[in-house]
C-alpha positions as CSV (number, residue, x, y, z in Angstrom):
1,M,87.5,59.6,235.8
2,S,86.1,63.1,235.4
3,Q,88.3,66.4,236.4
4,E,87.4,69.8,236.4
5,V,89.3,72.5,234.3
6,K,89.2,75.9,235.2
7,P,88.4,77.9,232.0
8,D,91.5,80.2,232.0
9,G,94.3,80.8,229.7
10,Q,94.2,81.0,226.0
11,L,94.5,78.2,223.4
12,C,95.8,78.8,219.8
13,V,95.5,75.8,217.6
14,M,97.6,76.1,214.3
15,W,96.0,74.0,211.5
16,T,98.4,73.3,208.8
17,T,98.0,69.8,207.4
18,S,95.7,68.9,204.3
19,D,94.8,65.5,206.0
20,R,91.1,65.5,206.4
21,E,91.0,62.6,209.0
22,V,93.3,64.9,211.2
23,A,91.0,67.8,211.0
24,L,88.0,65.8,211.9
25,K,89.6,63.6,214.7
26,M,92.0,65.9,216.2
27,V,92.0,69.4,215.3
28,F,88.2,70.2,215.3
29,M,87.3,67.7,218.0
30,Y,89.7,69.3,220.6
31,T,89.1,73.0,219.4
32,L,85.3,72.8,219.6
33,N,85.4,70.8,223.0
34,S,88.1,73.2,224.5
35,K,85.3,75.9,224.1
36,L,82.2,74.0,224.9
37,K,83.6,72.6,227.9
38,E,85.4,75.7,228.9
39,W,88.8,74.1,229.3
40,W,90.4,77.3,227.9
41,G,89.1,81.1,228.6
42,R,89.9,81.8,224.9
43,V,90.2,79.5,222.0
44,R,91.5,80.5,218.4
45,L,92.1,78.3,215.4
46,I,94.6,79.6,212.7
47,V,94.0,78.0,209.3
48,W,97.6,78.0,207.7
49,G,99.0,76.3,204.5
50,P,97.4,73.4,202.8
51,S,94.5,73.3,205.3
52,A,93.2,76.6,203.7
53,K,92.7,74.8,200.4
54,L,91.1,71.8,202.0
55,L,88.7,73.8,203.9
56,T,87.5,75.7,200.8
57,E,86.7,72.4,199.0
58,D,85.1,70.3,201.7
59,K,81.4,71.3,203.0
60,E,81.5,69.0,206.0
61,L,84.8,70.8,207.3
62,Q,83.0,74.2,206.5
63,E,80.1,73.0,208.6
64,H,82.4,72.2,211.7
65,I,84.0,75.6,211.3
66,A,80.5,77.2,211.4
67,D,80.0,75.1,214.8
68,M,83.1,76.7,216.2
69,Q,82.3,80.2,215.1
70,A,78.7,79.8,216.7
71,V,80.3,79.0,220.1
72,G,82.9,81.6,220.1
73,V,86.0,80.0,218.6
74,E,88.1,82.6,216.9
75,I,89.0,81.4,213.2
76,H,91.7,83.2,211.4
77,A,93.7,82.4,208.3
78,C,96.9,83.4,206.8
79,K,96.2,85.6,203.8
80,R,99.6,84.7,202.2
81,C,98.8,81.0,202.2
82,A,95.3,81.7,201.0
83,E,96.9,83.8,198.2
84,L,99.3,80.8,197.2
85,Y,96.0,78.7,197.0
86,G,93.7,81.3,195.3
87,V,91.1,81.1,198.1
88,V,91.1,84.4,200.1
89,D,87.6,85.2,199.0
90,E,86.4,81.7,199.7
91,L,87.8,81.8,203.2
92,A,86.5,85.2,204.1
93,E,82.8,84.0,202.9
94,L,83.1,81.4,205.5
95,G,83.5,84.4,208.0
96,I,87.1,83.7,208.7
97,K,89.4,86.6,209.5
98,V,92.0,86.5,206.7
99,Y,95.2,88.6,207.0
100,Y,98.8,88.3,207.0
101,I,99.4,86.5,210.2
102,G,103.2,86.1,210.6
103,V,103.9,88.9,212.8
104,E,100.9,88.3,215.2
105,Y,101.8,84.6,215.1
106,T,105.2,85.3,216.4
107,K,103.8,87.6,219.2
108,L,101.7,84.6,220.2
109,L,104.5,82.3,220.3
110,K,106.5,84.6,222.6
111,D,103.7,85.6,224.7
112,H,103.7,83.3,227.7
113,E,99.8,83.5,228.1
114,W,99.1,81.6,225.1
115,T,99.3,78.0,224.6
116,I,100.1,76.8,220.9
117,I,99.2,73.5,219.6
118,T,100.2,72.6,215.9
119,Y,98.7,70.0,213.7
C-alpha cells in the first residue's frame, strides 16, 4: 500500500543513544528517507550525548552522516556534550554545526511547527 505524503512541516530527530544498531536501523534510515522521499519539508538531526562520541569513532556512521548532509539534512550537535566527550573538533570536521543547543532545542519543543522524535 503506497500513500503520498505532502512535503510540509519540520522534523527534528534527536539522536542520543550510543547504540549503533539503533543509529543504523532507526535514526539514520528514517532521517534520510524523510528527506529523500520528501515526507517533511525540513529535516534536522541533532547529535546529543553519547551519540557524539560514537559518531567520531565509527567511519560507517560518518558515511551515513555525509549522505544525509548531501541531500540537505541539517546536522547539528550539542557543544557541551561534545566537550564532555572531547570530540568538538572531530564533529566540526565532519561538517556538523556544533554549538550550545539547549536554548534552541527548548524553542523547538515549544514551537508547534516542529515535530520532534527522540532516539
